[in-house]
C-alpha positions in Angstrom: -29.0 -41.9 2.2 -25.0 -40.9 2.8 -24.0 -40.0 6.6 -23.2 -36.4 7.1 -19.3 -36.7 8.3 -16.8 -34.0 9.2 -14.0 -33.4 6.6 -10.3 -34.1 7.5 -8.5 -30.6 7.9 -6.1 -31.1 5.0 -9.6 -31.6 2.4 -10.7 -28.2 4.4 -7.7 -26.7 3.6 -7.6 -28.0 0.1 -11.1 -26.7 -0.4 -10.2 -23.4 1.1 -6.7 -23.3 -1.2 -9.1 -23.5 -4.3 -10.5 -20.2 -3.3 -7.2 -18.4 -2.2 -4.7 -20.1 -4.3 -6.2 -19.7 -7.6 -2.8 -19.7 -9.5 0.6 -19.5 -8.3 0.1 -15.2 -8.4 -2.5 -15.7 -5.7 0.1 -17.2 -3.5 2.7 -15.0 -4.3 0.2 -12.0 -3.5 -0.8 -13.2 -0.1 3.1 -14.0 0.7 4.0 -10.1 -0.2 1.2 -8.9 1.8 2.3 -10.9 4.7 5.4 -9.2 4.4 3.8 -5.9 4.2 1.9 -6.4 7.2 4.9 -7.5 9.1 6.4 -3.9 8.5 9.0 -5.1 6.0 11.3 -2.2 4.6 12.8 -4.2 1.9 11.0 -7.2 0.2 12.8 -9.6 -2.1 10.9 -12.2 -4.3 12.4 -14.7 -6.3 10.2 -17.1 -8.5 10.8 -20.5 -10.7 8.9 -21.9 -13.5 6.7 -19.2 -13.3 6.2 -19.8 -9.7 5.0 -23.2 -9.9 8.1 -24.9 -8.8 9.2 -22.1 -6.8 8.0 -18.7 -5.0 10.6 -17.2 -2.4 9.6 -13.9 -0.2 11.8 -12.7 2.2 11.4 -9.4 4.4 13.4 -7.7 6.9 10.1 -7.0 9.1 9.3 -7.9 12.8 9.6 -11.6 12.4 7.7 -14.4 14.0 8.8 -15.9 17.3 9.4 -19.4 18.0 6.2 -20.5 19.8 4.1 -18.9 17.1 5.6 -20.7 14.1 3.1 -23.3 14.0 0.1 -21.1 14.5 1.2 -19.2 11.5 0.3 -22.5 9.6 -2.9 -23.2 11.2 -6.1 -22.3 9.9 -7.6 -19.2 11.1 -4.7 -18.1 13.2 -3.8 -14.3 12.7 -2.3 -11.4 14.8 -4.1 -9.1 12.9 -7.6 -9.1 14.3 -9.3 -10.6 17.5 -12.8 -9.5 17.5 -15.9 -8.3 15.3 -14.9 -4.8 16.1 -11.6 -5.4 14.6 -12.9 -7.0 11.3 -15.3 -4.1 10.8 -12.1 -1.8 10.8 -9.4 -3.8 9.2 -6.2 -1.8 8.4 -4.2 -4.7 7.4 -3.9 -6.3 3.9 -4.2 -9.9 5.6 -6.7 -10.8 8.3 -8.5 -13.9 7.5 -5.7 -16.2 8.8 -6.2 -18.8 6.1 -3.8 -17.8 3.3 -0.6 -19.6 4.8 -2.5 -22.8 5.7 -4.2 -23.0 2.5 -0.6 -22.7 0.4 0.5 -25.6 2.7 -2.1 -27.6 1.8 -1.1 -27.6 -1.7 2.6 -27.2 -1.5 5.8 -28.2 0.3 6.4 -24.8 2.2 9.0 -23.6 4.8 8.8 -21.0 6.8 11.9 -19.2 8.7 11.8 -16.1 10.6 13.8 -14.5 13.4 11.8 -11.9 15.7 13.5 -8.5 16.3 15.7 -8.8 19.3 16.2 -12.2 19.2 19.6 -14.2 18.8 18.2 -16.7 16.8 15.9 -17.8 14.1 13.5 -20.6 13.5 11.9 -22.8 10.8 8.8 -24.9 9.9 7.9 -27.0 7.2 4.8 -28.4 6.1 4.2 -31.0 3.0 0.4 -31.3 2.6 -0.8 -33.0 5.6 2.5 -33.2 7.5 4.1 -30.5 9.3 7.5 -30.8 10.9 8.7 -29.8 14.2 10.1 -26.3 14.7 13.8 -26.0 14.5 17.0 -23.8 14.8 17.8 -21.9 11.5 20.2 -19.0 10.4 18.4 -15.7 9.3 19.0 -12.1 9.9 16.0 -10.2 11.3 12.5 -11.0 9.3 11.1 -13.7 7.6 11.9 -15.5 4.7 9.0 -18.3 2.9 9.7 -21.0 0.4 6.9 -22.4 -1.6 8.0 -25.3 -3.7 5.9 -27.6 -6.4 2.8 -25.9 -6.1 -0.4 -28.3 -6.4 2.1 -31.3 -6.1 -0.5 -33.3 -4.2 -3.7 -31.8 -6.3 -2.6 -33.1 -9.8 -6.0 -32.1 -11.4 -5.3 -28.7 -10.2 -1.8 -28.8 -11.4 -3.1 -29.3 -15.4 -5.0 -26.0 -15.3 -1.9 -23.9 -15.1 -0.8 -22.4 -18.1 2.9 -22.0 -19.5 5.6 -20.8 -17.0 5.6 -17.4 -19.1 2.1 -16.8 -18.8 2.1 -17.6 -15.3 5.0 -15.1 -14.6 3.1 -12.6 -16.4 0.2 -13.0 -13.7 2.7 -12.9 -10.6 4.4 -9.9 -12.3 1.2 -8.1 -12.2 0.7 -9.2 -8.7 4.1 -7.6 -7.8 3.3 -4.6 -9.9 0.0 -4.0 -8.0 1.6 -4.2 -4.7 4.5 -2.3 -5.2 2.6 0.6 -6.9 0.7 0.6 -3.3 3.6 0.6 -1.3 6.3 3.6 -2.7 8.0 3.7 0.7 9.3 0.1 0.4 12.1 -1.4 -2.0 11.1 -4.3 -3.7 13.1 -7.1 -5.7 11.9 -9.5 -8.3 13.7 -12.2 -9.8 12.8 -15.1 -12.0 15.0 -18.3 -13.0 17.7 -16.6 -11.6 17.4 -13.2 -13.7 16.6 -9.8 -12.1 13.5 -8.4 -13.6 12.6 -5.6 -11.1 14.7 -3.6 -8.7 12.9 -0.8 -6.9 14.3 1.4 -4.0 11.9 3.2 -1.6 10.7 6.1 -3.5 8.4 8.8 -3.9 4.8 7.8 -5.4 5.7 9.8 -8.6 8.7 7.9 -9.1 7.4 4.5 -8.1 4.5 4.9 -10.8 6.8 6.1 -13.4 8.8 3.1 -12.6 6.3 0.4 -13.1 3.8 2.3 -15.8 6.8 3.9 -17.7 7.9 7.5 -18.3 5.3 7.9 -21.1 2.5 7.1 -18.7 3.8 9.6 -16.3 4.4 12.4 -18.7 0.8 12.0 -20.0 -1.0 12.0 -16.6 -2.8 14.6 -14.6 -1.7 14.5 -10.8 -5.0 14.1 -8.5 -5.1 15.2 -4.8 -8.5 15.6 -3.7 -10.1 15.6 -0.2 -13.6 15.8 1.1 -16.1 14.4 3.8 -13.4 11.6 5.1 -12.4 10.7 1.5 -9.4 11.3 -0.1 -8.2 10.3 -3.8 -4.5 10.9 -5.1 -2.6 9.5 -7.7 -2.4 10.0 -11.7 -5.0 9.7 -14.3 -3.8 9.6 -18.1 -4.9 12.4 -20.4 -7.2 10.6 -23.0 -4.5 10.9 -25.9 -2.7 8.3 -23.8 -5.8 5.7 -23.9 -5.5 2.3 -24.4 -7.1 -0.7 -26.4 -7.6 -2.9 -23.4 -8.0 -2.4 -19.6 -4.3 -3.1 -18.7 -3.3 0.0 -17.0 -5.9 0.4 -14.7 -5.1 0.5 -10.7 -7.4 1.3 -8.2 -6.5 1.2 -4.2 -8.6 1.4 -1.3 -6.8 1.8 1.7 -3.3 0.7 -0.3 -5.3 -2.5 -1.3 -5.7 -3.2 -5.1 -9.5 -3.7 -5.8 -11.8 -4.5 -8.4 -15.0 -2.5 -7.5 -17.8 -1.9 -10.0 -18.6 1.4 -8.0 -15.5 3.4 -8.5 -14.7 1.9 -12.1 -18.2 3.3 -13.3 -17.3 6.5 -11.7 -14.1 6.6 -13.6 -15.7 5.8 -16.8 -18.3 8.6 -16.2 -15.7 11.1 -15.9 -13.6 9.8 -18.7 -17.0 9.7 -20.9 -16.5 13.1 -22.1 -13.1 12.8 -23.5 -12.6 9.2 -24.3 -13.4 7.5 -27.7 -15.9 4.7 -27.1 -13.5 2.1 -28.1 -10.5 3.0 -25.9 -10.0 2.6 -22.2 -8.5 4.8 -19.6 -5.2 4.3 -17.6 -4.7 5.5 -14.1 -3.1 4.7 -10.9 -5.7 5.9 -8.3 -5.6 5.9 -4.2 -8.6 6.3 -2.1 -8.2 6.8 1.6 -11.1 6.5 3.5 -12.0 5.4 7.3 -11.8 1.7 7.4 -15.2 1.6 9.3 -16.8 2.8 6.2 -15.6 0.0 3.7 -15.9 -3.9 4.4 -13.1 -5.6 2.7 -14.2 -9.1 4.0 -16.4 -9.7 0.7 -14.3 -12.3 -1.1 -11.7 -14.7 0.3 -9.0 -13.2 -2.1 -9.8 -9.5 -0.7 -10.1 -8.0 -4.0 -13.5 -7.0 -3.7 -14.8 -4.2 -1.1 -18.2 -2.8 -0.3 -18.7 0.8 1.0 -21.3 1.7 3.5 -22.3 5.0 1.8 -21.8 4.0 -2.2 -23.2 6.9 -3.7 -21.1 9.5 -1.5 -17.9 7.2 -2.5 -19.3 7.3 -6.3 -19.8 11.0 -6.5 -16.7 11.6 -4.9 -14.6 9.8 -7.1 -16.5 11.1 -10.0 -16.2 14.5 -8.8 -12.6 14.3 -8.1 -11.4 12.6 -11.6 -13.6 15.1 -13.7 -12.3 18.2 -12.2 -8.4 16.9 -12.8 -9.2 16.2 -16.5 -10.9 19.4 -17.1 -7.7 20.9 -15.6 -6.1 19.7 -18.8 -7.4 22.6 -21.1 -5.2 23.2 -24.1 -1.7 24.2 -23.5 -1.6 23.8 -19.7 -1.5 19.7 -19.4 1.6 17.9 -19.1 4.2 16.9 -21.8 4.8 13.9 -24.0 3.5 12.4 -26.8 0.0 13.5 -28.2 -1.2 17.2 -27.0 2.0 18.3 -25.6 2.1 21.5 -23.0 3.2 24.8 -24.0 5.2 26.1 -21.5 3.7 29.4 -19.7 7.1 31.1 -19.4 9.7 32.3 -21.9 9.7 34.9 -24.5 8.2 34.0 -27.8 9.9 34.6 -30.9 8.8 37.8 -32.6 6.0 37.2 -35.1 5.2 39.5 -37.6 1.8 38.6 -38.3 0.4 41.9 -39.8 2.2 41.8 -42.9 1.1 38.3 -43.7 -1.8 37.5 -45.8 -2.4 33.8 -45.8 -6.1 33.5 -45.7 -9.0 34.9 -47.5 -11.5 37.3 -46.0 -14.3 36.0 -44.1 -16.9 38.1 -42.2 -15.6 39.8 -39.4 -18.3 39.0 -37.3 -18.0 35.0 -37.7 -16.2 34.5 -34.3 -18.4 37.5 -32.7 -21.6 35.1 -33.9 -20.0 32.2 -32.5 -18.7 33.0 -29.1 -20.1 36.3 -28.4 -17.0 38.1 -28.6 -16.4 41.4 -30.4 -14.3 41.1 -33.6 -11.3 43.4 -32.0 -11.2 41.2 -28.8 -10.2 38.3 -30.9 -7.2 39.9 -32.5 -3.8 39.4 -30.5 -1.3 41.1 -32.0 2.2 39.6 -31.0 5.2 41.5 -30.0 9.0 40.8 -28.8 8.3 41.8 -25.5 5.2 39.4 -24.5 5.5 36.0 -23.8 3.6 33.7 -26.2 0.3 32.2 -25.1 0.3 28.7 -24.7 -1.2 27.7 -28.1 0.7 30.8 -29.5 -0.1 32.8 -32.4 -1.8 31.8 -36.0 0.5 31.6 -39.2 -1.7 29.9 -41.5 -4.4 27.5 -42.5 -3.7 24.3 -44.1 -6.0 22.1 -46.2 -8.8 24.0 -45.1 -8.7 21.7 -41.8 -5.7 22.9 -40.0 -4.6 25.8 -38.0 -0.7 26.5 -38.1 0.6 28.5 -35.0 3.9 29.5 -33.3 4.2 29.2 -29.7 7.5 29.3 -27.2 8.2 25.6 -28.0 7.6 25.5 -31.7 4.8 24.6 -34.0 1.4 24.0 -32.8 -1.0 22.0 -35.4 -4.6 22.5 -34.4 -7.5 20.3 -35.9 -10.0 23.4 -36.0 -13.2 21.4 -36.6 -12.5 19.0 -33.7 -11.4 21.8 -31.6 -14.1 24.3 -32.1 -16.6 21.4 -31.7 -15.4 20.9 -27.9 -15.4 24.5 -27.5 -19.2 25.0 -28.5 -20.2 21.7 -26.4 -18.7 22.9 -23.5 -20.7 26.3 -23.8 -23.9 24.1 -24.2 -23.4 22.3 -21.3 -22.4 25.3 -19.3 -25.7 27.1 -20.4 -27.8 23.5 -19.9 -26.4 23.7 -16.3 -27.6 27.1 -15.8 -31.6 25.6 -16.7 -32.0 26.7 -20.1 -29.6 27.3 -23.2 -30.0 30.7 -24.7 -32.3 31.0 -27.8 -31.3 32.9 -31.1 -34.4 33.9 -33.0 -33.9 33.3 -37.0 -35.0 36.2 -38.9 -36.4 34.0 -41.5 -37.7 30.6 -40.1 -36.6 27.6 -41.7 -39.1 25.1 -42.8 -38.6 21.3 -42.4 -40.3 18.4 -44.0 -40.9 15.8 -41.3 -42.6 12.4 -41.0 -45.5 11.8 -38.5 -42.8 10.9 -35.5 -40.9 14.1 -36.1 -44.2 16.2 -36.0 -45.4 14.3 -32.8 -42.4 15.1 -30.9 -42.1 18.9 -31.9 -46.0 18.8 -30.5 -45.2 17.0 -27.1 -41.8 18.0 -26.1 -41.7 21.4 -26.8 -40.8 22.6 -23.4 -37.9 20.3 -23.6 -37.2 21.7 -27.2 -37.3 25.3 -25.4 -35.1 24.5 -22.5 -32.1 23.3 -24.8 -32.8 26.7 -27.2 -35.1 25.6 -30.0 -38.5 27.1 -31.3 -40.3 24.6 -33.4 -43.5 25.1 -34.6 -46.2 22.5 -36.2 -47.1 24.1 -39.8 -49.1 21.1 -40.9 -48.9 17.2 -40.5 -45.7 17.3 -42.5 -43.9 20.6 -42.4 -42.3 22.1 -39.0 -40.8 25.5 -39.0 -37.5 26.1 -36.8 -38.0 30.0 -35.8 -35.0 29.9 -33.1 -32.0 27.8 -32.3 -29.4 27.5 -29.3 -27.5 30.7 -29.3 -23.8 29.1 -29.7 -25.4 27.1 -32.9 -26.4 30.0 -34.6 -24.2 29.4 -37.7 -25.3 25.8 -37.9 -27.9 24.3 -40.4 -31.0 24.8 -38.7 -32.8 22.0 -40.7 -30.3 19.2 -40.1 -29.7 20.4 -36.5 -33.6 20.0 -35.7 -33.7 16.8 -37.3 -31.0 15.5 -35.4 -32.2 16.7 -31.9 -36.1 15.2 -32.6 -34.4 11.6 -33.8 -32.8 11.8 -30.5 -35.8 12.6 -28.4 -38.1 10.0 -30.9 -35.5 7.0 -30.0 -34.7 7.6 -26.4 -37.6 9.4 -25.1 -37.6 12.8 -23.4 -36.8 11.9 -19.7 -33.9 9.6 -20.7 -32.7 12.0 -23.1 -32.2 14.9 -20.1 -31.3 12.1 -17.4 -29.0 9.7 -19.4 -27.9 11.1 -22.7 -27.8 14.7 -22.2 -24.2 14.8 -23.0 -24.6 12.6 -26.2 -27.5 15.0 -27.6 -25.7 18.3 -26.8 -22.1 16.2 -28.5 -24.5 16.0 -31.3 -25.7 19.8 -31.2 -22.2 20.7 -30.8 -21.0 18.5 -34.2 -23.5 20.2 -36.3 -22.3 23.9 -35.2 -18.3 23.3 -35.3 -16.5 25.2 -38.2 -16.5 22.6 -41.0 -13.2 21.6 -42.8 -12.5 23.9 -46.1 -13.9 27.2 -44.6 -11.4 29.8 -44.7 -10.3 31.6 -41.6 -8.7 34.9 -41.1 -5.9 35.1 -39.0 -8.1 37.0 -36.5 -10.7 34.0 -36.6 -7.9 31.4 -36.1 -6.6 33.2 -32.8 -9.6 33.6 -31.7 -10.2 30.0 -31.9 -6.9 29.3 -30.2 -8.1 31.4 -27.3 -11.1 30.0 -26.9 -9.2 26.7 -26.7 -7.1 28.0 -23.8 -10.2 28.9 -21.9 -12.1 25.8 -22.1 -11.9 23.1 -20.3 -11.1 19.6 -21.5 -9.9 21.1 -24.7 -6.9 18.8 -25.7 -10.0 16.5 -27.0 -12.8 16.6 -29.0 -16.5 15.0 -28.0 -15.2 11.6 -29.2 -11.7 11.5 -27.6 -9.5 12.5 -30.5 -6.9 15.1 -30.0 -7.6 18.5 -30.8 -4.0 19.6 -31.4 -0.3 18.5 -31.2 2.9 20.4 -30.4 6.1 19.9 -32.7 9.1 21.6 -30.8 11.7 23.0 -32.4 14.3 20.3 -31.3 12.0 18.2 -33.2 12.0 20.2 -36.5 15.7 20.2 -36.3 16.0 16.5 -36.1 13.5 16.4 -39.3 16.2 18.8 -41.1 19.0 17.0 -39.6 20.2 20.7 -38.5 23.2 20.7 -36.2 24.7 17.4 -37.5 
């Protein structure tokens, strides 16, 4: 049997460093957070070799007194908490009292500080187990920490470091997260003597644009929602700005960047209806909550949290984001690439639409059937004295698939099938939210040759089918009769529509279809009902589609997350034709 022995302090700190100081970026993050907790309003960082050779962070915060410098490098010594009650309501970024000790155990560290109001600065150094005495130094008010030769005494750990470029990329990401969370603080970042970032104190909107780019800012909707002690602010990118990877997702809880499965799931649910399944949303969101309602002492890196009322937080985040994305209806969202906003001000150029005959005639009741409106209500005749609606007035139809319209900014191009699919889908969702989709009886029932599974589903789940607007009767062991379809889908192919719904119920079961796959089912139904390519629309029908888009939530994207329309400005057209050159 091996004897039990107490480990030496250095080995204990090196073990702790394995969790806290995973790589240079981990140490860098801890030093930046210490500067913020110290009240620094200007924080400067300099790195060399991706942070493995040097990490230097200086601030103009409150500083550390001479007598406290040795304690700053001691394990489990902190000024941020003193009791269990403090731990349960942590408001600072750091609180565990182990970061500096862990970093010092695997590097050559120098800590220099001058406390506010004191005439002199003092310094202390550590190199593994060796800690120097406190000595006088020269420094303005605040603190400067230098970490050199990270992992110099743990060579096995050093071998796991990647290239300098890779390690710096991780450090830069840590810097971005910290700088996003504190726009009121100025930050600077150098690497190998070159300035990479220099940020002055600024508004959150300006900071987000500076770090995530103007394109993100132009394609994002702002959030500001509060309820029951919770507040969510920030920016969420429209689906057209989606990413191939999760590289632009920033979620903060009380100013702390976290990776939290609960809130990540709420965000994915909010985007579920408008984002293509292979893409990822981009966002910078800031949740404020009573510190007593969230546990930040879950992991040594402090990147995970646990909420006291997880369900309430999930619902709040989902509904706040869903509401913000719902406001990004056609013509009302932000400007930038992809679906762009059409301003609601400024006179439109006169469009002499009445004299144009660019589309073949269709039944006048087409949109009355689809939208429950009278044909004359769909016809909007423009005049020179009235401002154009966001998506403008229809001019023509292109290739049987696109509607061309003119608004105050220029040309609008609409994918008519995608746009109509979203409109029908939202109508179905609203109807089902009201407990039952209205049914449209068919004058002549449609017979469907069905297999045994489809017949069984029609027999066993009649109540569910009626709830979503279907009346399907069994005529024989291999034949069904579709006698009614959902009112918003009255023009759809009843045979294919019924088959699609029966297959969905057969595959997933009635309870799961309504609980988990309700939106997928409605999306399938909407796709069957949407106006098809190569169907010629009249100008009145095109204008009706544009007005419906403007009145429908999430209409800038189809049910699969693809854009439904694009704006081409007059300025862009002028450039294409080299006008003014």
